[in-house]
Residue, then its C-alpha position, 0 to 999 in steps of 0.5 A: m982244714l980248708l979256708p976258702a974265704c982266705s983265697g987270693n980272690k979278695g972281694k971278687p965273685a966266683n967264676n960263675i958269677l957275672q961281673t958287675e960290668k956284665m950284670i948291669p946291661v943284663l939287668e937293664d935289658i931284663h927291666l926294659a923287657e918286663a916294663y914293656v910286657f907289663n905295659q901291654h896289659m896281657n893276660t898272665n899266661l901271654s905275658t909269661q910266654w913273652l917274658n920267657y921269650y925275652y929272657d931267652v933272647i937277653y941271655r943269648i945276647h949277653q952270653t949267659d943263661s938263667v942259671q948263671f943270671s940267678q946265681s949272680l942275682d943271689y950273690y949280689e943280693s947277699k952283698p947289698e953294697k955291691l947291688l946298690d952300686i949296680y943299681d946306681k950305675l944302671l940308673t945312670d945308664m938308663s938316665i943317659r939313654q932316656e935323655a938321648i931318646s928325648e933329645a932325638l924326639y925333640d929334634t924330630i918334632n922341631 
């Protein structure tokens, strides 16, 4: 009888799942790309083409692919505490980025 749940990998995702440290910047870039495309008010076909292009670029930048990202997202969605932790960190990172941009804009105006 095999008991995969009893392996020595306590609480860690499988090898094909993006670790949280890698998942956060991928999600951040995906959310930024989606926000950008949706704010362009393009027709559905054009926005889909642009999103697919941005997804491909994001996956290449982060050395992953759509399959690994989807499997990782499924994994974290099945573990709400971990997904919440990821989004808490993501929101913190994005808030810091927004503050830095705001400061830089303020400095250029004054």
